[in-house]
C-alpha positions as MATLAB code, in Angstrom:
seq = 'XXXXXXXXXXXXXXXXXXXXXXXXXXXXXXXXXXXXXXXXXXXXXXXXXXXXXXXXXXXXXXXXXXXXXXXXXXXXXXXXXXXXXXXXXXXXXXXXXXXXXXXXXXXXXXXXXXXXXXXXXXXXXXXXXXXXXXXXXXXXXXXXXXXXXXXXXXXXXXXXXXXXXXXXXXXXXXXXXXXXXXXXXXXXXXXXXXXXXXXXXXXXXXXXXXXXXXXXXXXXXXXXXXXX';
ca = [
     -28.206    4.142   -8.460;
     -29.084    1.474  -11.521;
     -30.624   -0.866   -8.921;
     -33.763   -0.796   -7.412;
     -33.371    0.468   -3.713;
     -36.612   -0.754   -1.391;
     -37.683    2.477    0.019;
     -40.940    4.435    1.392;
     -42.438    6.124   -1.955;
     -43.310    9.383    0.158;
     -39.804    9.140    2.378;
     -38.343   13.247    2.086;
     -35.063   11.595    2.489;
     -33.976    8.650    0.076;
     -32.532    5.643    2.217;
     -28.781    4.558    0.928;
     -28.487    1.018   -0.050;
     -26.499   -1.434    2.274;
     -25.729   -4.958    2.831;
     -24.378   -6.640    6.210;
     -23.255  -10.251    6.630;
     -23.386  -12.422   10.045;
     -20.472  -14.538   10.150;
     -21.393  -17.450   12.271;
     -20.061  -21.001   13.935;
     -20.633  -23.265   16.037;
     -19.047  -22.962   19.475;
     -18.822  -24.899   22.771;
     -21.854  -23.635   23.608;
     -24.149  -22.695   20.595;
     -23.861  -20.645   17.855;
     -21.258  -17.873   17.472;
     -21.500  -14.645   15.688;
     -18.675  -11.982   14.614;
     -19.526   -8.805   16.075;
     -17.387   -5.563   15.444;
     -17.408   -1.919   17.362;
     -17.423    0.469   14.984;
     -15.354    3.765   15.201;
     -17.023    7.267   15.822;
     -15.972    8.172   12.099;
     -18.397    5.887   10.855;
     -22.365    6.557   10.388;
     -23.269    4.191   13.559;
     -19.991    5.268   15.550;
     -19.702    3.232   19.213;
     -22.508    0.407   18.353;
     -21.982   -3.208   17.995;
     -22.792   -4.577   14.750;
     -21.967   -6.938   11.851;
     -19.461   -6.152    9.307;
     -21.327   -4.557    6.333;
     -21.599   -0.705    4.468;
     -23.167    1.121    1.865;
     -23.795   -0.566   -1.331;
     -21.356    1.277   -4.307;
     -21.998    1.630   -8.112;
     -18.883   -0.683   -8.517;
     -21.076   -3.136   -6.405;
     -23.360   -3.905   -9.170;
     -22.265   -7.163  -11.212;
     -22.537   -6.217  -14.898;
     -25.990   -7.414  -16.435;
     -28.028   -7.829  -13.230;
     -29.306   -4.388  -12.678;
     -31.815   -3.143  -11.801;
     -31.998   -6.353   -8.757;
     -30.503   -5.275   -6.311;
     -29.788   -8.514   -4.734;
     -26.784   -9.299   -6.698;
     -25.205   -6.107   -5.760;
     -25.696   -6.643   -2.274;
     -24.470   -9.924   -2.133;
     -21.148   -8.524   -3.577;
     -21.211   -5.470   -1.290;
     -21.493   -7.700    1.782;
     -18.418   -9.866    0.916;
     -16.347   -6.794   -0.241;
     -17.094   -5.108    3.057;
     -16.035   -8.418    4.990;
     -12.835   -7.735    3.363;
     -12.324   -4.831    4.033;
     -13.582   -4.266    7.774;
     -12.425   -7.937    9.335;
      -9.993   -9.144    6.872;
     -11.908  -12.365    5.815;
     -12.651  -13.783    2.400;
     -16.249  -15.196    1.517;
     -17.849  -16.394   -1.372;
     -20.886  -14.079   -2.221;
     -22.781  -16.468   -3.698;
     -22.507  -18.745   -0.457;
     -24.543  -15.783    1.206;
     -28.181  -16.733    2.352;
     -30.306  -13.910    2.118;
     -32.101  -13.486    5.761;
     -33.932  -10.129    6.067;
     -34.562   -6.576    4.484;
     -34.600   -3.724    6.821;
     -36.184   -0.448    6.270;
     -36.082    2.559    8.724;
     -39.404    4.960    9.053;
     -39.658    7.658    6.251;
     -38.453   10.378    8.740;
     -35.987    8.575   10.158;
     -32.690   11.001   10.508;
     -30.260    8.303    9.096;
     -31.935    6.064    6.909;
     -30.219    2.576    4.890;
     -32.171    0.098    3.097;
     -30.472   -2.648    4.324;
     -30.146   -6.651    2.824;
     -28.537   -9.169    5.679;
     -27.147  -12.156    4.694;
     -25.368  -15.129    6.845;
     -22.780  -17.145    6.428;
     -20.686  -19.640    7.491;
     -17.563  -18.370    9.080;
     -14.510  -18.827    6.595;
     -10.782  -19.857    7.878;
      -8.401  -17.384    8.871;
      -7.924  -14.468   11.397;
      -9.786  -11.342   12.071;
      -7.989   -8.439   11.108;
      -9.595   -5.178   11.805;
      -9.502   -2.263    9.706;
      -8.508    0.284   12.928;
      -9.833    3.245   11.143;
     -13.534    1.756   10.538;
     -13.592   -0.649   13.551;
     -12.461   -0.485   17.287;
     -12.453   -3.804   18.566;
     -13.960   -7.294   17.380;
     -15.679  -10.208   19.498;
     -16.924  -13.810   18.345;
     -19.773  -13.699   20.644;
     -23.006  -15.972   21.535;
     -26.033  -14.042   20.436;
     -27.871  -14.388   24.142;
     -24.009  -13.058   25.836;
     -24.627   -9.706   23.006;
     -28.447   -9.255   24.083;
     -27.506   -9.636   27.639;
     -24.641   -7.388   27.478;
     -27.016   -4.662   26.045;
     -29.620   -4.536   29.065;
     -26.654   -4.498   31.125;
     -25.795   -1.231   29.313;
     -22.143   -2.619   28.394;
     -22.636   -2.474   24.588;
     -25.323   -0.483   22.171;
     -26.878   -1.978   19.564;
     -29.464   -0.615   16.825;
     -32.933   -2.037   16.261;
     -32.227   -4.257   13.366;
     -29.366   -5.692   15.369;
     -30.941   -6.280   18.403;
     -33.393   -8.433   16.724;
     -31.143  -10.474   14.312;
     -29.524  -11.267   17.871;
     -32.865  -12.693   19.355;
     -33.273  -14.766   16.189;
     -30.114  -16.250   15.739;
     -29.962  -17.305   19.373;
     -33.222  -19.223   18.777;
     -31.692  -20.851   15.436;
     -28.876  -22.832   17.846;
     -26.712  -23.950   15.817;
     -24.921  -23.000   12.133;
     -26.653  -25.222   10.385;
     -30.193  -23.816   11.238;
     -28.994  -20.195   10.397;
     -28.142  -21.578    6.989;
     -31.630  -23.242    6.319;
     -33.487  -20.313    6.567;
     -35.364  -20.704    3.135;
     -37.530  -17.224    3.298;
     -36.184  -14.000    4.247;
     -37.833  -11.641    6.617;
     -39.557   -8.467    5.479;
     -39.155   -5.259    8.329;
     -40.420   -2.113    7.596;
     -40.178   -0.298   10.994;
     -43.285    2.060   12.377;
     -42.427    3.842   15.392;
     -45.475    3.872   18.082;
     -45.992    4.165   21.985;
     -47.227    1.747   23.967;
     -49.698    2.664   26.956;
     -46.874    2.393   29.497;
     -45.155    5.324   27.271;
     -42.551    2.906   26.200;
     -41.281    3.174   22.541;
     -42.347    0.599   20.435;
     -41.170   -0.866   16.651;
     -43.573   -2.310   14.697;
     -43.420   -4.813   11.967;
     -46.134   -5.970    9.483;
     -48.437   -8.698   10.733;
     -48.641   -6.766   14.566;
     -52.171   -5.959   15.172;
     -51.295   -2.297   15.661;
     -48.753   -1.961   12.625;
     -51.490    0.042   10.400;
     -53.056    2.213   12.927;
     -49.822    2.619   15.180;
     -52.690    1.651   18.125;
     -50.213   -0.748   20.556;
     -53.013   -1.823   22.456;
     -54.916   -3.391   19.669;
     -55.590   -6.930   20.642;
     -54.028   -9.776   18.295;
     -50.854  -10.844   16.713;
     -47.499   -9.234   17.650;
     -44.649   -8.418   15.940;
     -42.711   -5.395   17.669;
     -39.747   -4.445   19.386;
     -40.868   -2.831   22.942;
     -37.832   -0.715   23.947;
     -38.706    0.222   27.532;
     -36.149    1.772   29.300;
     -34.595   -0.872   31.461;
     -35.464   -3.617   28.946;
     -35.714   -4.223   25.285;
     -37.999   -7.260   24.300;
     -39.263   -8.840   20.834;
     -42.592  -10.235   20.788;
     -43.885  -12.384   18.363;
];
């Protein structure tokens, strides 16, 4: 593509650029976010996620290459219309994070995450790509994952944890600096799978028992836990 794609230089399989958006609103019991249940026909079929998808060449605004951010914003807005029928202003999107999977991951997307206040209008899902949707409190989505009721991927889980701690749309949209997540996989002493991120004491060595700061997702069989 004409844009710069954030990726590991030694990856045997280049990552596809993608963008997703958290549409948030204030509910009676705190912030709510729109989540969709993806069809089996999509790359992450069966999972609950936020609206979004691949960045295409057509998403690159004229004169903005090789900067990937304008294209990511446009793709996030386009996918929101296509998947849930809601129109958002791409210039209003708040860049909250970027996620990169390990170099050897079987499915690889270099993904820009945005947040936006939910627009007016009813959700109209694309039945070819989306089975269902719901406005949900982040804490309830996390509880659903713990109970085995819904499936989430790592970036969605960690983002929901962050969103829960924000508490309101105002706090979400006040995010001033995006967070960066380039995943490294390890095992802790109990044998649990652990996703490590820069800033964690074990990030460079893969040693989960190394003392120091934590920035990791522990994926134990009975419970996932974000430590920071």
